[in-house]
All heavy atoms as TSV, in Angstrom:
chain	resi	resn	atom	element	x	y	z
A	1	MET	N	N	27.327	25.005	33.034
A	1	MET	CA	C	26.255	25.435	32.366
A	1	MET	C	C	25.503	26.626	33.210
A	1	MET	O	O	25.325	26.316	34.514
A	1	MET	CB	C	25.187	24.294	32.144
A	1	MET	CG	C	23.906	24.803	31.596
A	1	MET	SD	S	22.663	23.439	31.277
A	1	MET	CE	C	23.516	22.250	30.373
A	2	THR	N	N	25.201	27.618	32.615
A	2	THR	CA	C	24.511	28.722	33.439
A	2	THR	C	C	22.908	28.418	33.468
A	2	THR	O	O	22.453	27.684	32.699
A	2	THR	CB	C	24.703	30.104	32.712
A	2	THR	OG1	O	24.036	30.055	31.420
A	2	THR	CG2	C	26.158	30.299	32.586
A	3	ILE	N	N	22.302	29.174	34.228
A	3	ILE	CA	C	20.786	28.982	34.356
A	3	ILE	C	C	20.152	29.340	33.090
A	3	ILE	O	O	19.246	28.813	32.641
A	3	ILE	CB	C	20.218	29.838	35.539
A	3	ILE	CG1	C	18.790	29.382	35.784
A	3	ILE	CG2	C	20.409	31.211	35.382
A	3	ILE	CD1	C	18.565	28.033	36.497
A	4	ASN	N	N	20.672	30.399	32.446
A	4	ASN	CA	C	20.124	30.805	31.009
A	4	ASN	C	C	20.366	29.839	30.037
A	4	ASN	O	O	19.402	29.416	29.186
A	4	ASN	CB	C	20.765	32.115	30.665
A	4	ASN	CG	C	20.254	33.250	31.596
A	4	ASN	OD1	O	19.231	33.188	32.185
A	4	ASN	ND2	N	20.982	34.344	31.467
A	5	GLU	N	N	21.557	29.199	30.062
A	5	GLU	CA	C	21.784	28.004	29.065
A	5	GLU	C	C	20.839	26.874	29.345
A	5	GLU	O	O	20.222	26.285	28.334
A	5	GLU	CB	C	23.182	27.579	29.206
A	5	GLU	CG	C	24.260	28.587	28.713
A	5	GLU	CD	C	25.714	28.297	29.026
A	5	GLU	OE1	O	25.855	27.512	29.958
A	5	GLU	OE2	O	26.415	28.764	28.179
A	6	TYR	N	N	20.688	26.591	30.581
A	6	TYR	CA	C	19.739	25.357	30.991
A	6	TYR	C	C	18.342	25.808	30.391
A	6	TYR	O	O	17.616	25.027	29.879
A	6	TYR	CB	C	19.680	25.252	32.461
A	6	TYR	CG	C	18.727	24.173	32.840
A	6	TYR	CD1	C	18.978	22.775	32.818
A	6	TYR	CD2	C	17.436	24.534	33.365
A	6	TYR	CE1	C	18.090	21.812	33.131
A	6	TYR	CE2	C	16.480	23.454	33.661
A	6	TYR	CZ	C	16.827	22.213	33.437
A	6	TYR	OH	O	15.843	21.271	33.758
A	7	GLN	N	N	17.892	27.076	30.771
A	7	GLN	CA	C	16.523	27.516	30.391
A	7	GLN	C	C	16.344	27.200	28.767
A	7	GLN	O	O	15.348	26.764	28.336
A	7	GLN	CB	C	16.277	28.918	30.669
A	7	GLN	CG	C	14.800	29.374	30.451
A	7	GLN	CD	C	14.601	30.747	30.945
A	7	GLN	OE1	O	15.518	31.627	30.665
A	7	GLN	NE2	N	13.459	30.995	31.534
A	8	GLN	N	N	17.353	27.661	28.035
A	8	GLN	CA	C	17.190	27.574	26.550
A	8	GLN	C	C	17.093	26.044	26.198
A	8	GLN	O	O	16.361	25.778	25.275
A	8	GLN	CB	C	18.423	28.193	25.879
A	8	GLN	CG	C	18.359	29.687	26.027
A	8	GLN	CD	C	17.057	30.379	25.558
A	8	GLN	OE1	O	16.611	30.040	24.451
A	8	GLN	NE2	N	16.475	31.169	26.376
A	9	LEU	N	N	17.886	25.255	26.845
A	9	LEU	CA	C	17.798	23.765	26.480
A	9	LEU	C	C	16.401	23.233	26.932
A	9	LEU	O	O	15.706	22.337	26.273
A	9	LEU	CB	C	18.763	22.976	27.254
A	9	LEU	CG	C	20.268	23.216	26.691
A	9	LEU	CD1	C	21.334	22.603	27.531
A	9	LEU	CD2	C	20.329	22.796	25.213
A	10	ALA	N	N	15.941	23.720	28.182
A	10	ALA	CA	C	14.595	23.131	28.646
A	10	ALA	C	C	13.453	23.626	27.742
A	10	ALA	O	O	12.563	22.939	27.400
A	10	ALA	CB	C	14.400	23.771	30.032
A	11	LEU	N	N	13.517	24.822	27.116
A	11	LEU	CA	C	12.451	25.228	26.216
A	11	LEU	C	C	12.344	24.517	24.988
A	11	LEU	O	O	11.405	24.434	24.375
A	11	LEU	CB	C	12.752	26.876	25.908
A	11	LEU	CG	C	12.511	27.766	27.075
A	11	LEU	CD1	C	13.056	29.174	26.758
A	11	LEU	CD2	C	10.960	27.890	27.308
A	12	ARG	N	N	13.433	23.776	24.679
A	12	ARG	CA	C	13.372	23.010	23.395
A	12	ARG	C	C	12.434	21.673	23.654
A	12	ARG	O	O	11.820	21.233	22.642
A	12	ARG	CB	C	14.797	22.426	23.126
A	12	ARG	CG	C	15.686	23.474	22.625
A	12	ARG	CD	C	17.173	22.923	22.225
A	12	ARG	NE	N	17.436	21.675	22.733
A	12	ARG	CZ	C	18.440	20.805	22.544
A	12	ARG	NH1	N	19.286	21.335	21.624
A	12	ARG	NH2	N	18.634	19.810	23.232
A	13	THR	N	N	12.160	21.443	24.891
A	13	THR	CA	C	11.317	20.238	25.148
A	13	THR	C	C	9.830	20.672	25.623
A	13	THR	O	O	9.100	19.841	25.914
A	13	THR	CB	C	11.844	19.322	26.335
A	13	THR	OG1	O	12.011	20.119	27.482
A	13	THR	CG2	C	13.209	18.836	25.832
A	14	GLU	N	N	9.726	21.914	25.652
A	14	GLU	CA	C	8.281	22.379	26.083
A	14	GLU	C	C	7.196	22.197	24.971
A	14	GLU	O	O	7.562	22.370	23.739
A	14	GLU	CB	C	8.328	23.951	26.456
A	14	GLU	CG	C	7.032	24.454	26.820
A	14	GLU	CD	C	6.990	25.922	26.879
A	14	GLU	OE1	O	7.838	26.604	26.180
A	14	GLU	OE2	O	6.034	26.540	27.488
A	15	SER	N	N	6.103	21.838	25.351
A	15	SER	CA	C	4.940	21.702	24.624
A	15	SER	C	C	4.282	23.052	24.729
A	15	SER	O	O	3.798	23.483	25.723
A	15	SER	CB	C	3.865	20.629	25.016
A	15	SER	OG	O	3.434	20.742	26.186
A	16	TYR	N	N	4.277	23.797	23.660
A	16	TYR	CA	C	3.744	25.260	23.713
A	16	TYR	C	C	2.310	25.262	23.853
A	16	TYR	O	O	1.461	24.637	23.167
A	16	TYR	CB	C	4.340	26.065	22.363
A	16	TYR	CG	C	5.765	26.192	22.527
A	16	TYR	CD1	C	6.615	25.299	21.856
A	16	TYR	CD2	C	6.292	27.275	23.092
A	16	TYR	CE1	C	7.877	25.498	21.919
A	16	TYR	CE2	C	7.678	27.453	23.168
A	16	TYR	CZ	C	8.410	26.548	22.556
A	16	TYR	OH	O	9.920	26.787	22.567
A	17	MET	N	N	1.885	26.222	24.740
A	17	MET	CA	C	0.548	26.445	25.076
A	17	MET	C	C	-0.022	27.491	24.032
A	17	MET	O	O	0.659	28.364	23.620
A	17	MET	CB	C	0.359	26.924	26.458
A	17	MET	CG	C	0.830	25.970	27.496
A	17	MET	SD	S	-0.493	24.684	27.768
A	17	MET	CE	C	0.239	23.301	27.298
A	18	ASN	N	N	-1.263	27.595	23.956
A	18	ASN	CA	C	-1.993	28.524	23.052
A	18	ASN	C	C	-1.843	29.869	23.654
A	18	ASN	O	O	-1.950	30.914	22.923
A	18	ASN	CB	C	-3.418	28.078	22.827
A	18	ASN	CG	C	-3.572	26.889	22.060
A	18	ASN	OD1	O	-2.624	26.586	21.254
A	18	ASN	ND2	N	-4.635	26.148	22.098
A	19	ASN	N	N	-1.866	30.122	24.994
A	19	ASN	CA	C	-1.778	31.459	25.571
A	19	ASN	C	C	-0.967	31.454	26.735
A	19	ASN	O	O	-0.633	30.408	27.410
A	19	ASN	CB	C	-3.151	31.941	25.701
A	19	ASN	CG	C	-3.905	31.198	26.848
A	19	ASN	OD1	O	-3.471	31.078	27.963
A	19	ASN	ND2	N	-5.095	30.613	26.411
A	20	ASP	N	N	-0.467	32.633	27.053
A	20	ASP	CA	C	0.391	32.785	28.324
A	20	ASP	C	C	-0.248	32.331	29.570
A	20	ASP	O	O	0.547	31.812	30.387
A	20	ASP	CB	C	0.816	34.337	28.374
A	20	ASP	CG	C	1.800	34.724	27.327
A	20	ASP	OD1	O	2.404	33.873	26.684
A	20	ASP	OD2	O	1.816	35.985	27.039
A	21	LEU	N	N	-1.480	32.557	29.806
A	21	LEU	CA	C	-2.101	32.191	31.070
A	21	LEU	C	C	-2.074	30.645	31.222
A	21	LEU	O	O	-1.601	30.093	32.205
A	21	LEU	CB	C	-3.587	32.753	31.161
A	21	LEU	CG	C	-4.235	32.162	32.346
A	21	LEU	CD1	C	-3.599	32.748	33.641
A	21	LEU	CD2	C	-5.746	32.720	32.424
A	22	ASP	N	N	-2.235	29.802	30.196
A	22	ASP	CA	C	-2.234	28.400	30.187
A	22	ASP	C	C	-0.834	27.934	30.412
A	22	ASP	O	O	-0.491	27.110	31.253
A	22	ASP	CB	C	-2.725	27.643	28.911
A	22	ASP	CG	C	-4.242	27.830	28.731
A	22	ASP	OD1	O	-5.038	28.125	29.709
A	22	ASP	OD2	O	-4.796	27.631	27.635
A	23	ARG	N	N	0.155	28.626	29.752
A	23	ARG	CA	C	1.560	28.368	29.961
A	23	ARG	C	C	2.103	28.458	31.524
A	23	ARG	O	O	2.647	27.606	32.034
A	23	ARG	CB	C	2.346	29.084	29.015
A	23	ARG	CG	C	3.696	28.760	28.942
A	23	ARG	CD	C	4.321	29.516	27.656
A	23	ARG	NE	N	5.785	29.129	27.508
A	23	ARG	CZ	C	6.691	29.915	27.340
A	23	ARG	NH1	N	6.572	31.097	27.309
A	23	ARG	NH2	N	7.898	29.370	27.060
A	24	ILE	N	N	1.586	29.682	31.974
A	24	ILE	CA	C	1.996	29.926	33.374
A	24	ILE	C	C	1.412	28.997	34.351
A	24	ILE	O	O	2.001	28.462	35.288
A	24	ILE	CB	C	1.685	31.377	33.722
A	24	ILE	CG1	C	2.670	32.279	32.937
A	24	ILE	CG2	C	1.841	31.664	35.286
A	24	ILE	CD1	C	2.214	33.780	32.962
A	25	LEU	N	N	0.009	28.680	34.099
A	25	LEU	CA	C	-0.659	27.768	34.931
A	25	LEU	C	C	-0.147	26.331	34.903
A	25	LEU	O	O	0.044	25.745	35.996
A	25	LEU	CB	C	-2.197	27.835	34.422
A	25	LEU	CG	C	-3.078	27.033	35.289
A	25	LEU	CD1	C	-3.073	27.407	36.810
A	25	LEU	CD2	C	-4.491	27.021	34.871
A	26	GLN	N	N	0.161	25.914	33.740
A	26	GLN	CA	C	0.870	24.569	33.571
A	26	GLN	C	C	2.173	24.593	34.370
A	26	GLN	O	O	2.501	23.626	35.251
A	26	GLN	CB	C	1.138	24.201	32.226
A	26	GLN	CG	C	1.797	22.877	32.108
A	26	GLN	CD	C	2.379	22.515	30.713
A	26	GLN	OE1	O	2.570	23.460	29.790
A	26	GLN	NE2	N	2.598	21.323	30.370
A	27	GLY	N	N	2.986	25.670	34.260
A	27	GLY	CA	C	4.260	25.742	34.956
A	27	GLY	C	C	4.149	25.914	36.492
A	27	GLY	O	O	4.761	25.043	37.202
A	28	VAL	N	N	3.283	26.515	36.992
A	28	VAL	CA	C	3.137	26.676	38.411
A	28	VAL	C	C	2.511	25.424	39.075
A	28	VAL	O	O	2.833	24.933	40.114
A	28	VAL	CB	C	2.391	27.979	38.931
A	28	VAL	CG1	C	3.224	29.249	38.598
A	28	VAL	CG2	C	1.025	28.073	38.464
A	29	MET	N	N	1.504	24.905	38.330
A	29	MET	CA	C	0.981	23.610	38.765
A	29	MET	C	C	2.021	22.426	38.791
A	29	MET	O	O	2.202	21.739	39.698
A	29	MET	CB	C	-0.267	23.062	37.980
A	29	MET	CG	C	-1.359	24.135	38.144
A	29	MET	SD	S	-2.720	23.670	37.007
A	29	MET	CE	C	-3.556	22.598	37.951
A	30	GLY	N	N	2.930	22.405	37.747
A	30	GLY	CA	C	3.943	21.478	37.706
A	30	GLY	C	C	4.914	21.638	38.774
A	30	GLY	O	O	5.466	20.738	39.430
A	31	LEU	N	N	5.262	22.904	39.204
A	31	LEU	CA	C	6.290	23.261	40.250
A	31	LEU	C	C	5.640	22.805	41.534
A	31	LEU	O	O	6.384	22.249	42.388
A	31	LEU	CB	C	6.381	24.790	40.334
A	31	LEU	CG	C	7.539	25.307	39.382
A	31	LEU	CD1	C	7.437	26.865	39.472
A	31	LEU	CD2	C	8.840	24.865	39.875
A	32	ALA	N	N	4.353	23.050	41.741
A	32	ALA	CA	C	3.763	22.666	42.991
A	32	ALA	C	C	3.805	21.110	43.041
A	32	ALA	O	O	4.106	20.437	44.245
A	32	ALA	CB	C	2.395	23.098	43.054
A	33	GLY	N	N	3.539	20.347	42.083
A	33	GLY	CA	C	3.339	18.912	42.015
A	33	GLY	C	C	4.782	18.359	42.426
A	33	GLY	O	O	4.985	17.472	43.199
A	34	GLU	N	N	5.888	18.750	41.463
A	34	GLU	CA	C	7.227	18.195	41.759
A	34	GLU	C	C	7.714	18.563	43.023
A	34	GLU	O	O	8.455	17.812	43.710
A	34	GLU	CB	C	7.942	18.676	40.550
A	34	GLU	CG	C	7.606	18.201	39.095
A	34	GLU	CD	C	7.434	16.751	38.966
A	34	GLU	OE1	O	8.127	16.018	39.785
A	34	GLU	OE2	O	6.797	16.271	38.104
A	35	SER	N	N	7.502	19.743	43.458
A	35	SER	CA	C	7.994	20.185	44.925
A	35	SER	C	C	7.456	19.346	46.015
A	35	SER	O	O	8.017	18.902	46.887
A	35	SER	CB	C	7.603	21.659	45.179
A	35	SER	OG	O	8.413	22.522	44.353
A	36	GLY	N	N	6.072	19.070	45.763
A	36	GLY	CA	C	5.374	18.150	46.721
A	36	GLY	C	C	5.999	16.804	46.724
A	36	GLY	O	O	5.970	16.082	47.841
A	37	GLU	N	N	6.425	16.233	45.602
A	37	GLU	CA	C	7.050	14.929	45.562
A	37	GLU	C	C	8.358	14.975	46.368
A	37	GLU	O	O	8.608	14.060	47.044
A	37	GLU	CB	C	7.205	14.448	44.216
A	37	GLU	CG	C	6.067	14.137	43.401
A	37	GLU	CD	C	6.160	13.520	42.109
A	37	GLU	OE1	O	7.026	12.582	42.009
A	37	GLU	OE2	O	5.503	13.950	41.196
A	38	CYS	N	N	9.048	16.173	46.152
A	38	CYS	CA	C	10.394	16.201	47.162
A	38	CYS	C	C	10.052	16.184	48.485
A	38	CYS	O	O	10.650	15.604	49.335
A	38	CYS	CB	C	11.153	17.543	46.595
A	38	CYS	SG	S	11.800	17.558	44.993
A	39	VAL	N	N	9.040	16.992	48.934
A	39	VAL	CA	C	8.661	17.061	50.279
A	39	VAL	C	C	8.180	15.676	50.849
A	39	VAL	O	O	8.467	15.341	51.938
A	39	VAL	CB	C	7.550	18.062	50.499
A	39	VAL	CG1	C	6.960	17.960	51.868
A	39	VAL	CG2	C	8.014	19.523	50.227
A	40	ASP	N	N	7.373	14.945	50.040
A	40	ASP	CA	C	7.054	13.601	50.339
A	40	ASP	C	C	8.207	12.594	50.657
A	40	ASP	O	O	8.084	11.910	51.606
A	40	ASP	CB	C	5.867	13.086	49.360
A	40	ASP	CG	C	5.184	11.910	49.863
A	40	ASP	OD1	O	4.566	12.099	50.997
A	40	ASP	OD2	O	5.168	10.939	49.103
A	41	LEU	N	N	9.133	12.671	49.843
A	41	LEU	CA	C	10.249	11.894	49.954
A	41	LEU	C	C	11.035	12.221	51.355
A	41	LEU	O	O	11.406	11.253	52.062
A	41	LEU	CB	C	11.272	12.018	48.824
A	41	LEU	CG	C	10.925	11.456	47.500
A	41	LEU	CD1	C	11.785	11.886	46.466
A	41	LEU	CD2	C	10.857	9.932	47.646
A	42	MET	N	N	11.102	13.415	51.564
A	42	MET	CA	C	11.847	13.869	52.904
A	42	MET	C	C	10.886	13.626	54.087
A	42	MET	O	O	11.363	12.974	55.159
A	42	MET	CB	C	12.037	15.400	52.899
A	42	MET	CG	C	13.123	15.843	51.931
A	42	MET	SD	S	14.655	14.838	52.042
A	42	MET	CE	C	15.093	15.448	53.746
A	43	LYS	N	N	9.497	13.767	54.013
A	43	LYS	CA	C	8.674	13.371	55.041
A	43	LYS	C	C	8.744	11.903	55.431
A	43	LYS	O	O	8.825	11.430	56.594
A	43	LYS	CB	C	7.204	13.713	54.622
A	43	LYS	CG	C	6.181	13.276	55.684
A	43	LYS	CD	C	4.775	13.253	54.981
A	43	LYS	CE	C	4.693	12.182	54.087
A	43	LYS	NZ	N	3.375	11.868	53.534
A	44	LYS	N	N	8.767	10.916	54.247
A	44	LYS	CA	C	8.846	9.649	54.539
A	44	LYS	C	C	10.130	9.247	55.282
A	44	LYS	O	O	10.210	8.323	56.194
A	44	LYS	CB	C	8.670	8.885	53.170
A	44	LYS	CG	C	7.214	8.932	52.760
A	44	LYS	CD	C	7.088	8.166	51.528
A	44	LYS	CE	C	5.630	8.320	50.997
A	44	LYS	NZ	N	5.452	7.688	49.774
A	45	HIS	N	N	11.252	9.939	54.851
A	45	HIS	CA	C	12.617	9.596	55.435
A	45	HIS	C	C	12.630	10.125	56.909
A	45	HIS	O	O	13.063	9.245	57.699
A	45	HIS	CB	C	13.590	10.360	54.717
A	45	HIS	CG	C	15.039	10.319	55.261
A	45	HIS	ND1	N	15.665	9.111	55.449
A	45	HIS	CD2	C	15.832	11.247	55.720
A	45	HIS	CE1	C	16.923	9.264	55.983
A	45	HIS	NE2	N	16.988	10.653	56.159
A	46	ILE	N	N	12.220	11.323	57.131
A	46	ILE	CA	C	12.276	11.864	58.555
A	46	ILE	C	C	11.441	11.253	59.488
A	46	ILE	O	O	11.774	10.933	60.582
A	46	ILE	CB	C	12.218	13.444	58.457
A	46	ILE	CG1	C	13.419	13.932	57.688
A	46	ILE	CG2	C	12.094	13.991	59.877
A	46	ILE	CD1	C	13.204	15.417	57.364
A	47	PHE	N	N	10.007	11.105	59.079
A	47	PHE	CA	C	9.094	10.826	59.956
A	47	PHE	C	C	8.496	9.315	59.945
A	47	PHE	O	O	7.949	8.802	60.846
A	47	PHE	CB	C	7.836	11.689	59.914
A	47	PHE	CG	C	8.131	13.155	60.086
A	47	PHE	CD1	C	8.176	14.024	59.063
A	47	PHE	CD2	C	8.488	13.638	61.382
A	47	PHE	CE1	C	8.531	15.342	59.260
A	47	PHE	CE2	C	8.785	14.903	61.582
A	47	PHE	CZ	C	8.845	15.840	60.519
A	48	GLN	N	N	8.925	8.657	58.878
A	48	GLN	CA	C	8.391	7.310	58.733
A	48	GLN	C	C	9.509	6.259	58.648
A	48	GLN	O	O	9.194	5.065	58.508
A	48	GLN	CB	C	7.471	7.133	57.497
A	48	GLN	CG	C	6.286	8.025	57.684
A	48	GLN	CD	C	5.374	8.102	56.407
A	48	GLN	OE1	O	5.730	7.413	55.395
A	48	GLN	NE2	N	4.262	8.898	56.391
A	49	GLY	N	N	10.853	6.810	58.666
A	49	GLY	CA	C	11.911	5.782	58.854
A	49	GLY	C	C	12.303	5.187	57.545
A	49	GLY	O	O	13.197	4.354	57.524
A	50	HIS	N	N	11.823	5.701	56.426
A	50	HIS	CA	C	12.248	5.108	55.090
A	50	HIS	C	C	13.716	5.695	54.803
A	50	HIS	O	O	14.069	6.755	55.186
A	50	HIS	CB	C	11.282	5.658	53.931
A	50	HIS	CG	C	9.942	5.179	53.996
A	50	HIS	ND1	N	9.385	4.320	53.011
A	50	HIS	CD2	C	8.967	5.324	55.076
A	50	HIS	CE1	C	8.179	4.036	53.475
A	50	HIS	NE2	N	7.960	4.630	54.667
A	51	SER	N	N	14.404	4.809	53.956
A	51	SER	CA	C	15.742	5.319	53.636
A	51	SER	C	C	15.500	6.531	52.653
A	51	SER	O	O	14.528	6.529	51.838
A	51	SER	CB	C	16.524	4.258	52.990
A	51	SER	OG	O	15.870	3.721	51.890
A	52	LEU	N	N	16.516	7.419	52.550
A	52	LEU	CA	C	16.348	8.506	51.704
A	52	LEU	C	C	16.998	8.172	50.278
A	52	LEU	O	O	18.151	7.779	50.184
A	52	LEU	CB	C	17.015	9.719	52.099
A	52	LEU	CG	C	17.035	11.000	51.355
A	52	LEU	CD1	C	15.604	11.402	51.020
A	52	LEU	CD2	C	17.813	12.107	52.047
A	53	ASP	N	N	16.066	8.126	49.245
A	53	ASP	CA	C	16.466	7.634	47.897
A	53	ASP	C	C	16.982	8.947	47.204
A	53	ASP	O	O	16.138	9.653	46.657
A	53	ASP	CB	C	15.246	7.156	47.201
A	53	ASP	CG	C	15.687	6.463	45.782
A	53	ASP	OD1	O	16.648	6.959	45.179
A	53	ASP	OD2	O	14.733	5.800	45.236
A	54	MET	N	N	18.301	9.127	47.213
A	54	MET	CA	C	18.837	10.336	46.691
A	54	MET	C	C	18.646	10.408	45.209
A	54	MET	O	O	18.522	11.544	44.700
A	54	MET	CB	C	20.377	10.518	47.072
A	54	MET	CG	C	20.606	10.855	48.534
A	54	MET	SD	S	19.810	12.225	49.107
A	54	MET	CE	C	20.913	13.453	48.244
A	55	GLU	N	N	18.774	9.199	44.510
A	55	GLU	CA	C	18.523	9.301	43.115
A	55	GLU	C	C	17.124	9.768	42.718
A	55	GLU	O	O	16.934	10.682	41.825
A	55	GLU	CB	C	18.851	7.902	42.569
A	55	GLU	CG	C	18.905	7.947	41.064
A	55	GLU	CD	C	19.416	6.485	40.496
A	55	GLU	OE1	O	20.215	6.072	41.061
A	55	GLU	OE2	O	18.859	6.115	39.516
A	56	HIS	N	N	16.192	9.288	43.437
A	56	HIS	CA	C	14.767	9.735	43.342
A	56	HIS	C	C	14.624	11.238	43.540
A	56	HIS	O	O	14.050	11.957	42.786
A	56	HIS	CB	C	13.879	8.919	44.101
A	56	HIS	CG	C	12.452	9.077	43.647
A	56	HIS	ND1	N	11.393	8.440	44.327
A	56	HIS	CD2	C	11.788	9.874	42.761
A	56	HIS	CE1	C	10.179	8.746	43.750
A	56	HIS	NE2	N	10.417	9.687	43.054
A	57	LEU	N	N	15.180	11.747	44.657
A	57	LEU	CA	C	15.203	13.021	45.071
A	57	LEU	C	C	15.880	13.939	43.982
A	57	LEU	O	O	15.247	14.960	43.585
A	57	LEU	CB	C	15.850	13.294	46.360
A	57	LEU	CG	C	15.714	14.738	46.864
A	57	LEU	CD1	C	14.400	15.247	47.046
A	57	LEU	CD2	C	16.476	14.901	48.168
A	58	MET	N	N	16.915	13.582	43.505
A	58	MET	CA	C	17.641	14.369	42.388
A	58	MET	C	C	16.774	14.458	41.171
A	58	MET	O	O	16.694	15.475	40.573
A	58	MET	CB	C	19.003	13.765	42.126
A	58	MET	CG	C	20.027	14.094	43.251
A	58	MET	SD	S	21.716	13.572	42.729
A	58	MET	CE	C	21.569	11.812	42.570
A	59	LYS	N	N	15.981	13.324	40.748
A	59	LYS	CA	C	15.177	13.233	39.609
A	59	LYS	C	C	14.051	14.283	39.770
A	59	LYS	O	O	13.776	15.134	38.886
A	59	LYS	CB	C	14.580	11.983	39.361
A	59	LYS	CG	C	13.664	11.775	38.238
A	59	LYS	CD	C	12.773	10.604	38.339
A	59	LYS	CE	C	11.589	10.626	37.324
A	59	LYS	NZ	N	10.685	11.831	37.691
A	60	GLU	N	N	13.430	14.251	40.910
A	60	GLU	CA	C	12.264	15.231	41.251
A	60	GLU	C	C	12.838	16.685	41.272
A	60	GLU	O	O	12.127	17.525	40.806
A	60	GLU	CB	C	11.710	14.920	42.570
A	60	GLU	CG	C	10.989	13.515	42.667
A	60	GLU	CD	C	10.039	13.200	41.562
A	60	GLU	OE1	O	9.510	14.187	40.922
A	60	GLU	OE2	O	9.835	11.933	41.227
A	61	LEU	N	N	14.068	16.950	41.879
A	61	LEU	CA	C	14.573	18.311	41.837
A	61	LEU	C	C	14.865	18.698	40.364
A	61	LEU	O	O	14.761	19.973	40.083
A	61	LEU	CB	C	15.824	18.407	42.697
A	61	LEU	CG	C	15.503	18.306	44.140
A	61	LEU	CD1	C	16.873	18.119	45.000
A	61	LEU	CD2	C	14.787	19.368	44.651
A	62	GLY	N	N	15.375	17.820	39.582
A	62	GLY	CA	C	15.624	18.168	37.980
A	62	GLY	C	C	14.196	18.525	37.491
A	62	GLY	O	O	14.082	19.472	36.632
A	63	ASP	N	N	13.132	17.892	37.807
A	63	ASP	CA	C	11.736	18.268	37.332
A	63	ASP	C	C	11.345	19.532	37.845
A	63	ASP	O	O	10.807	20.472	37.080
A	63	ASP	CB	C	10.651	17.272	37.712
A	63	ASP	CG	C	10.852	15.930	37.078
A	63	ASP	OD1	O	11.636	15.716	36.135
A	63	ASP	OD2	O	10.381	14.853	37.606
A	64	VAL	N	N	11.677	19.928	39.069
A	64	VAL	CA	C	11.438	21.326	39.588
A	64	VAL	C	C	12.142	22.357	38.710
A	64	VAL	O	O	11.599	23.276	38.399
A	64	VAL	CB	C	11.820	21.385	41.136
A	64	VAL	CG1	C	11.885	22.766	41.637
A	64	VAL	CG2	C	10.938	20.558	41.924
A	65	ALA	N	N	13.409	22.007	38.522
A	65	ALA	CA	C	14.314	23.014	37.687
A	65	ALA	C	C	13.670	23.160	36.396
A	65	ALA	O	O	13.658	24.331	35.816
A	65	ALA	CB	C	15.731	22.474	37.627
A	66	TRP	N	N	13.198	22.093	35.713
A	66	TRP	CA	C	12.530	22.228	34.409
A	66	TRP	C	C	11.324	23.097	34.394
A	66	TRP	O	O	11.156	24.147	33.656
A	66	TRP	CB	C	12.230	20.847	33.872
A	66	TRP	CG	C	11.783	20.924	32.448
A	66	TRP	CD1	C	12.554	20.830	31.356
A	66	TRP	CD2	C	10.489	21.045	31.998
A	66	TRP	NE1	N	11.775	20.975	30.236
A	66	TRP	CE2	C	10.478	20.992	30.628
A	66	TRP	CE3	C	9.202	21.197	32.536
A	66	TRP	CZ2	C	9.334	21.144	29.758
A	66	TRP	CZ3	C	8.067	21.278	31.809
A	66	TRP	CH2	C	8.088	21.236	30.450
A	67	TYR	N	N	10.447	22.948	35.284
A	67	TYR	CA	C	9.271	23.737	35.468
A	67	TYR	C	C	9.479	25.117	35.785
A	67	TYR	O	O	8.974	26.034	35.207
A	67	TYR	CB	C	8.270	23.111	36.520
A	67	TYR	CG	C	7.320	22.073	35.881
A	67	TYR	CD1	C	7.474	20.700	36.348
A	67	TYR	CD2	C	6.263	22.223	34.944
A	67	TYR	CE1	C	6.683	19.601	35.774
A	67	TYR	CE2	C	5.542	21.369	34.443
A	67	TYR	CZ	C	5.732	20.057	34.791
A	67	TYR	OH	O	4.947	19.051	34.337
A	68	LEU	N	N	10.536	25.378	36.672
A	68	LEU	CA	C	10.897	26.857	36.917
A	68	LEU	C	C	11.399	27.398	35.802
A	68	LEU	O	O	11.124	28.592	35.454
A	68	LEU	CB	C	12.060	26.748	37.996
A	68	LEU	CG	C	12.507	28.175	38.535
A	68	LEU	CD1	C	11.228	28.901	39.076
A	68	LEU	CD2	C	13.500	27.892	39.615
A	69	ALA	N	N	12.274	26.808	34.906
A	69	ALA	CA	C	12.888	27.357	33.729
A	69	ALA	C	C	11.828	27.728	32.715
A	69	ALA	O	O	11.738	28.807	32.137
A	69	ALA	CB	C	13.813	26.419	33.095
A	70	ILE	N	N	10.794	26.773	32.532
A	70	ILE	CA	C	9.712	27.106	31.561
A	70	ILE	C	C	8.863	28.190	32.144
A	70	ILE	O	O	8.368	29.104	31.316
A	70	ILE	CB	C	8.965	25.758	31.467
A	70	ILE	CG1	C	9.704	24.572	30.817
A	70	ILE	CG2	C	7.611	26.039	30.490
A	70	ILE	CD1	C	10.468	25.012	29.442
A	71	THR	N	N	8.530	28.186	33.384
A	71	THR	CA	C	7.608	29.146	33.944
A	71	THR	C	C	8.321	30.588	33.948
A	71	THR	O	O	7.527	31.599	33.480
A	71	THR	CB	C	7.109	28.890	35.416
A	71	THR	OG1	O	6.591	27.546	35.365
A	71	THR	CG2	C	6.123	29.872	35.855
A	72	ALA	N	N	9.510	30.610	34.132
A	72	ALA	CA	C	10.222	31.934	34.280
A	72	ALA	C	C	10.394	32.472	32.862
A	72	ALA	O	O	10.691	33.787	32.682
A	72	ALA	CB	C	11.662	31.761	34.876
A	73	ASP	N	N	10.353	31.672	31.826
A	73	ASP	CA	C	10.355	32.225	30.389
A	73	ASP	C	C	9.266	33.159	30.122
A	73	ASP	O	O	9.382	34.093	29.391
A	73	ASP	CB	C	10.497	31.195	29.427
A	73	ASP	CG	C	10.650	31.660	28.020
A	73	ASP	OD1	O	11.701	32.235	27.811
A	73	ASP	OD2	O	9.748	31.451	27.107
């Protein structure tokens, strides 16, 4: 699957905003939040001795990809 194909599939699940500013804001805020969750998982693994939950990390990275696709549209 190409990035463009993924983006088209992601757009099918987007809740459309009334204006472009709201849409972009929702996207960048979502990117920040989901990226932060990835960072938190790594922080806990590296500095606090937690095991790295790869399944959880992959889920969060999928959320990052979704927000990126929606925001880039």
